[in-house]
C-alpha angles and dihedrals in degrees: 000000000000116000113232121240087255106038117205092016097172123111106273101209107052098173095053109040129174116180098230119070142126122225112219097190115124134063119003131169110257144187135180112227103193095174094045088233097121096110091056091044093054100249089143091065103039141063114271120236103228138050128230134186109234134239091032116090119243091248090063129087091226091062091064090236107077096183108155098178123105103286099183093186135016134185132213130191133184135161116219131183107223110223113258088216087072092070117140091028137092118249118224123200110209128198111190090197137345122175119252136325107008134187122184128199126185118195089347095307122113109240102170152355129200135180118205133065103223110047133069127254135184136218121203109219095202107130093018104059133357131203111285092026132102118259121201104200118200123182130188117191120187118195127171111171090182086076123075097265127135104271106142111213097347111134121252089196125070095258138029114283138166105336095336119105145184115320127241118217127183128343114013104153134050122302115205147161127232132184114221134178124248089257110043146154122259123210109312126231113221118191119186118219112186092175091059092036102239151044131292110218123201108189115187114204127204116203130185117198123342117004128211130223107251147136138265116220125192124189126192120209130194116196089340095310119117106234104167139018125187130180133192132180121256120201099177100289124152093254143007120223129195143153118238109203123206117219109248093243090055099048111120120166122227111238136148094262092047112020097188116185130193122209122231133202117190125187136186107213129199121221091266091056096253118138115252095179137350141178140177128227142155138230142193124221108229143124131220120206141165116219119182101303097343138093112219130199113192090351093303126109112253123185108215110227096188131176125207109248117188096181100225124146128198096233102024102038101205093357121082111231090232142350092265090063090062091053092046094056091055092046092049090052093048091048090058092053102262118133097198149352143242100230094221126215094331135084097229119222117269094250091062089058090046090057091045088055091050096045099042096246118156117223139182118214117227138183118236097235100131119126097022103147091331111320112350139343099321102138112088092188103044102038121024117203093240090073091054094048094045094052092043091053089053090055094047092048092050097050104033097109100051111112092204091062107089105166147015129230113183100183141025130213095340122174141163131183116242087226092065114117093241121019100209095156094085092052094049094044093049092043093053092045092051092045091055093046092049091051096041129024093168099074135051118254123212108205093214133345110244128337114035116037099182102162112080093202096051107146095229136017128215148166140203115235121177097174105144101200108085093213094051089043089054090051090051091054098040093091092071090079088060094046091256106108127187111275130190123254133187114231112288094355137111119255111286095210130090112245120288111260100197099273123154106282138206140166101246096188128030140128110037089165110191113236126163110122089177095062111122124217110281093015114129106256132138146153135163119299127346117334113253113250095223143013089255091055089051093051092047091051093045092050093046095051094045094047092056089062098033091056096047109099091199093058116089096189149321142226119223119209109258156004099195140005112262112206107293095358097089105177100105130127085233132030121260090262088052094251115148120266098174140019101273091204091064091051090046093051092055092054097044095077099082092044090056091051092051093047088054089054097256 
């Protein structure tokens, strides 16, 4: 498929939209700086020798580079003419994601630094380049996955191995420019409240210089019709807050079978009624609750049939080749009978969550901690907990308002020996849990997925169980009925988790059935357990494992590993290129049993 001149041209921030913007994806000058000596060698001040197609990382085929070695540092350069029509406004330079340690210069002046490879950051160009002028943008990204930094499933060895895959260095999501007024809105926080029949809006405002007394107006639209308008005064505070009620006849809940979305338009008005700033957004009216052992959406039990989605692509690595690929992954999951996904070891791009909102697809947000000095933030010297918490807060802030997002999971498969000199894991785990709870009291937070549950008040409890024999799997999980659920151990060690306190429980990783009948001897290929000898054996194993959890009244959900093969890990429902491996209708039929029981009120 030919790549357009501006790849990934769609608006990158669907829940906070201003009409004027300039997409900077496309060709940039580029250089690999393997010794991280580019600053001393003058790369900041000179043309770069190569060309790269942004937003694809240099390890990817779609970037035009395809260098999968350790890159350590990379440089980008592009000259942009800032539109003269943006006069009297500030120009913001947005990076949706750049891995890992990024410094940005414009016209030789440093305008921003950011640490973290999965969350967006913004540089204000005031003082470096003004509307109508030329802006020479230079970016240095340093990325060493051999250190204990949050990298998700990126390999710390040269090649792919086990469940570690091709690295991503530098820019891997959209880069764009936006003009904003001196007094402007920041990202809104939209909280649905079905009981009250509307939405709570928290609207942060950033003001430079003198402020004006004004008003904030919010309008709610349903299918293009304006159904409610609310105003509140604004006297220069840091945020405006208001409640936007929905007329009773227009109240439609967001749920997987009917993912209804309302449109929002929010304006900041001066005293003369002129608009100082405005944006559009959308929202879904739904509630999330935990009740005894159940997860409830809109006060109804909903069994979460999740699939593990790692978000890798053969040609784009962490970056989807186009927007349609994001939609396709959701549709493939739904076709196989899943109603959501655990977005695993990656903060997915905002447009994925937008499509999940549109399509009624439940998701859990997760931080890409895995592999840091083993399994989790063990090293007190290499990776202080503040970095984890800072980056995690950026992710929670970004995704708070998405109705499809129903839970948070800061960490994955963490552990630390009690004999370690400093046991920092408890501090980091608790810090990330408390950060999520402080930011969001509307969703459950799982302190860590599998292994070390170190926060007694974690909202939910879970385990990972890759037993392949359905009868043994059933025996593993039988203790839940006695209040003694299956917990993870490391070999020859005591359990690493604090005792189960009766929380809602689910198996957040299971299955992973190995299936690649085309694998040749010596070819990298693996999955969990022995490979089934036939399609029928696969389907019998899949059905047996799922039924154990579907039939357990104390289980509120599960997460099957995984949606697609990823390189050598070939245990997906679909191949890495998204081609079918199985009849999705058969998989869907297995998973429909619990849904039928719940619909009948059981």
